[in-house]
C-alpha positions as CSV (number, residue, x, y, z in Angstrom):
1,M,9.1,13.6,5.0
2,N,7.2,15.4,2.3
3,L,5.9,12.8,-0.1
4,L,5.3,15.5,-2.7
5,A,9.0,16.3,-2.9
6,P,11.5,14.4,-5.0
7,K,14.0,12.3,-3.2
8,A,17.6,13.7,-3.2
9,T,19.4,10.3,-3.6
10,E,19.4,10.3,-7.4
11,H,22.1,7.6,-7.7
12,A,21.3,5.5,-4.7
13,N,18.8,2.6,-4.4
14,Q,21.0,0.2,-6.3
15,L,19.8,-3.4,-5.9
16,A,22.2,-6.1,-6.9
17,A,22.3,-9.9,-6.9
18,H,25.5,-11.8,-6.5
19,G,25.6,-15.5,-7.4
20,L,21.9,-15.6,-6.4
21,R,20.1,-18.9,-6.3
22,L,16.5,-19.1,-5.3
23,R,14.4,-22.2,-4.9
24,Y,11.0,-23.4,-3.8
25,G,11.7,-26.7,-1.9
26,D,13.7,-28.9,-4.2
27,R,12.8,-26.8,-7.3
28,L,15.6,-24.4,-8.4
29,I,14.1,-21.3,-10.0
30,V,16.9,-18.8,-10.2
31,D,20.4,-20.2,-10.7
32,G,23.6,-18.3,-9.9
33,L,22.3,-14.9,-11.0
34,D,24.7,-11.9,-11.1
35,L,22.7,-8.7,-11.7
36,A,23.0,-5.0,-11.0
37,L,19.9,-2.8,-11.3
38,P,20.5,1.0,-11.7
39,G,19.3,3.4,-9.1
40,G,17.1,6.3,-10.1
41,A,15.7,4.4,-13.1
42,V,12.6,2.3,-14.1
43,T,13.6,-1.3,-14.6
44,A,11.3,-3.9,-16.2
45,L,11.9,-7.6,-15.6
46,V,10.6,-9.6,-18.6
47,G,10.7,-13.2,-19.9
48,P,8.5,-16.2,-20.7
49,N,6.2,-17.8,-18.1
50,A,8.0,-19.7,-15.3
51,C,11.3,-18.1,-16.1
52,G,11.8,-16.7,-12.6
53,K,10.6,-13.1,-12.8
54,S,8.3,-13.0,-9.8
55,T,10.7,-15.3,-7.9
56,L,13.5,-12.9,-8.5
57,L,11.4,-10.0,-7.4
58,R,10.6,-11.8,-4.2
59,G,14.2,-12.5,-3.6
60,L,15.1,-8.8,-4.2
61,A,12.4,-7.9,-1.6
62,R,13.7,-10.4,1.0
63,L,10.5,-12.4,0.9
64,L,12.4,-15.5,-0.3
65,D,15.7,-16.5,1.4
66,P,18.6,-17.2,-1.0
67,A,19.7,-20.8,-1.3
68,A,23.1,-19.3,-2.2
69,G,24.5,-15.8,-2.9
70,T,23.4,-12.4,-1.6
71,V,21.2,-9.5,-2.5
72,T,22.5,-6.0,-1.7
73,L,21.0,-2.5,-1.5
74,D,23.6,0.2,-2.0
75,G,26.3,-2.5,-1.2
76,A,24.6,-3.6,2.1
77,D,23.5,-7.2,2.5
78,L,19.6,-7.2,2.7
79,N,19.6,-10.1,5.0
80,R,21.6,-8.1,7.6
81,M,19.2,-5.2,7.6
82,P,16.5,-4.8,10.4
83,A,13.1,-5.4,8.9
84,R,11.7,-2.0,9.8
85,A,14.7,-0.2,8.4
86,L,14.4,-2.2,5.1
87,A,10.6,-1.3,5.0
88,R,11.5,2.3,5.1
89,R,13.8,1.9,2.1
90,L,11.8,-0.6,-0.1
91,G,8.1,-1.0,-0.9
92,L,6.6,-4.0,-2.5
93,L,3.3,-4.5,-4.4
94,P,2.8,-8.3,-4.7
95,Q,1.2,-9.9,-7.7
96,Q,-2.1,-10.7,-6.0
97,P,-2.3,-8.8,-2.7
98,V,-4.8,-10.1,-0.3
99,T,-7.3,-7.3,0.7
100,P,-8.4,-7.3,4.3
101,E,-12.2,-7.9,4.5
102,A,-14.4,-4.7,4.3
103,I,-11.4,-2.4,4.6
104,T,-11.8,1.1,3.0
105,V,-9.3,2.7,0.6
106,E,-8.1,5.2,3.2
107,A,-7.7,2.5,5.9
108,L,-5.7,0.3,3.4
109,V,-3.4,3.2,2.5
110,R,-2.8,4.0,6.2
111,L,-1.3,0.6,6.6
112,G,1.6,1.9,4.5
113,R,2.7,4.0,7.4
114,Y,3.5,1.0,9.6
115,P,7.3,1.1,9.1
116,H,7.3,4.7,10.4
117,Q,5.2,4.0,13.6
118,R,6.7,3.5,17.1
119,L,5.2,1.6,20.0
120,L,2.6,3.8,21.7
121,S,3.3,6.7,19.3
122,P,0.1,8.5,18.1
123,W,-0.9,8.9,14.5
124,S,0.9,12.1,13.5
125,A,0.2,14.9,11.1
126,A,3.1,13.7,9.0
127,D,1.5,10.2,8.7
128,Q,-1.8,11.8,7.6
129,A,0.0,14.1,5.1
130,A,1.7,11.0,3.6
131,V,-1.6,9.3,3.2
132,E,-3.3,12.3,1.7
133,A,-0.4,12.8,-0.8
134,A,-0.5,9.1,-1.8
135,L,-4.3,9.3,-2.3
136,D,-3.9,12.4,-4.4
137,R,-1.0,11.1,-6.5
138,T,-2.9,7.9,-7.4
139,G,-6.2,9.6,-8.0
140,T,-7.9,7.6,-5.2
141,A,-8.9,10.5,-2.9
142,E,-12.5,10.4,-4.0
143,L,-12.6,6.6,-3.3
144,R,-11.2,6.9,0.3
145,D,-14.5,5.7,2.0
146,Q,-15.2,2.9,-0.6
147,P,-14.6,-0.7,0.4
148,V,-11.6,-1.9,-1.5
149,D,-13.2,-5.2,-2.4
150,Q,-16.0,-3.3,-4.2
151,L,-13.7,-1.4,-6.5
152,S,-12.9,-2.2,-10.2
153,G,-9.6,-3.9,-10.9
154,G,-7.9,-0.7,-12.0
155,Q,-9.2,1.3,-9.0
156,R,-8.0,-1.5,-6.7
157,Q,-4.6,-1.6,-8.2
158,R,-4.2,2.2,-7.7
159,A,-5.3,1.8,-4.1
160,W,-2.6,-0.7,-3.5
161,I,0.0,1.5,-5.2
162,A,-1.2,4.3,-2.9
163,L,-0.4,2.1,0.1
164,T,3.1,1.4,-1.3
165,L,3.5,5.1,-1.9
166,A,2.4,6.1,1.6
167,Q,5.2,3.9,2.8
168,D,7.4,6.7,1.5
169,T,10.2,4.5,0.2
170,E,12.7,5.5,-2.5
171,L,12.5,2.1,-4.1
172,L,9.3,0.4,-5.4
173,L,9.1,-3.2,-6.5
174,L,5.9,-4.0,-8.4
175,D,5.0,-7.6,-9.4
176,E,2.9,-7.6,-12.6
177,P,1.0,-4.4,-11.7
178,T,-1.0,-4.6,-15.0
179,T,-2.2,-8.2,-14.7
180,F,-6.0,-8.7,-15.2
181,L,-6.4,-5.1,-16.3
182,D,-7.8,-4.0,-19.6
183,L,-5.6,-1.9,-21.9
184,R,-6.9,1.5,-20.6
185,H,-6.2,0.5,-17.0
186,Q,-2.9,-1.0,-17.9
187,L,-1.8,2.3,-19.4
188,D,-3.3,4.2,-16.4
189,V,-1.1,2.2,-14.0
190,L,2.0,2.5,-16.2
191,D,1.5,6.2,-16.6
192,L,1.2,6.5,-12.8
193,V,4.5,4.6,-12.4
194,A,6.2,6.9,-14.9
195,R,5.0,10.0,-13.0
196,L,6.2,8.6,-9.7
197,H,9.6,8.1,-11.2
198,R,9.7,11.4,-13.1
199,E,8.2,13.7,-10.5
200,L,9.2,12.1,-7.2
201,G,12.5,10.4,-8.3
202,R,11.4,6.9,-7.3
203,T,13.5,4.0,-8.4
204,V,11.1,1.3,-9.8
205,V,11.6,-2.4,-10.5
206,M,8.5,-4.0,-12.1
207,V,7.6,-7.4,-13.6
208,L,5.8,-7.0,-17.0
209,H,4.7,-9.4,-19.7
210,D,4.1,-7.0,-22.6
211,L,7.5,-6.4,-24.3
212,G,6.2,-3.2,-26.0
213,Q,5.0,-1.7,-22.8
214,A,8.3,-2.7,-21.0
215,A,10.3,-1.0,-23.8
216,R,8.1,2.1,-23.7
217,Y,8.1,2.7,-20.0
218,A,11.4,1.3,-18.7
219,D,14.9,2.8,-18.8
220,H,16.5,-0.6,-18.2
221,L,15.4,-4.0,-19.3
222,V,16.3,-7.3,-17.7
223,V,15.4,-10.4,-19.8
224,L,15.3,-13.7,-17.9
225,H,15.3,-17.2,-19.5
226,A,15.1,-20.4,-17.4
227,G,16.2,-18.7,-14.3
228,Q,19.2,-17.1,-15.8
229,L,20.1,-13.7,-17.3
230,A,19.6,-13.6,-21.0
231,A,20.2,-9.8,-21.5
232,A,20.2,-6.5,-19.6
233,G,20.5,-2.9,-20.6
234,P,18.5,-0.1,-22.3
235,P,15.6,-1.5,-24.3
236,A,16.8,-0.2,-27.6
237,E,20.2,-2.0,-27.1
238,V,19.0,-5.4,-26.0
239,L,15.6,-6.0,-27.5
240,D,16.0,-7.5,-31.0
241,A,14.4,-10.2,-33.1
242,A,17.2,-12.8,-32.3
243,L,16.8,-12.3,-28.6
244,V,13.0,-12.6,-28.7
245,E,13.1,-15.8,-30.8
246,R,15.8,-17.3,-28.5
247,V,14.0,-16.5,-25.3
248,F,10.3,-16.6,-26.2
249,E,10.6,-19.0,-29.2
250,V,8.6,-16.5,-31.3
251,P,9.8,-15.5,-34.7
252,C,9.2,-11.7,-35.0
253,R,10.3,-8.4,-36.3
254,V,11.3,-5.6,-34.0
255,I,10.5,-2.1,-35.3
256,P,10.5,1.4,-33.9
257,D,7.2,2.2,-32.1
258,P,5.6,4.8,-34.3
259,E,4.6,6.8,-31.2
260,T,7.8,6.7,-29.1
261,G,10.5,5.2,-31.2
262,T,11.1,2.5,-28.6
263,P,11.3,-1.2,-29.8
264,L,8.0,-2.8,-30.8
265,V,7.8,-6.5,-31.2
266,I,5.7,-7.7,-34.1
267,P,5.3,-11.6,-34.1
268,R,5.4,-13.2,-37.6
269,A,2.0,-14.5,-38.7
270,R,1.4,-18.2,-38.0
271,V,-1.8,-18.5,-40.1
272,H,-2.2,-17.0,-43.5
273,S,-5.5,-16.2,-45.2
């Protein structure tokens, strides 16, 4: 496959949860969730801390077995898919990926080709082409020989996104890709995500904390509250002051972003001079 070419399946890659319950041990995190995520779009999962955003993403990626209900991809039950076949459809960037010791950027990105490998099959020209395209797309080609653990936070995040991109999947799940990054590097990562969607047609589902960034970069917003769905839809239709106060317990105004026209949340002042 040519990683530089957009995918042809514009309306595929539709993830859905049906009566989904997710738990860690005895602790129920997501409770009876029914949710459909649009294919061919960028979806942002938002909500207060401990509301179940990352847990839901893990459930959608089949890293967490449902306590009840199902997750489907284009109508097929994820739990019935062979692992390698699923890895060719869906790529995941976890919240805090563990970097193998002393691995270089290129060696890390090469790991993304694992789902396409066969026993005893040699590394192919197509594999290397996918790695080169991923390095180029993420601006990490000049870092290929650098140890990943010596990179800045923004560089490291781009290297991990390159690994996910080299996997050559049509669907990308990103768990808090901007965490621990300063504002410039947050925007660098989100601009990269936007380009992957716009130029390559990737479907993206990502967990974000910043409501303004979520509204600016996402086509579809999913708001979670206490493990349940509070709202879902285009940001301009679902993000209003009443929702923010109910879910986040923060009185605010929601105004058009002066740069993009998308919803911008302005918390009301708590301390007055």
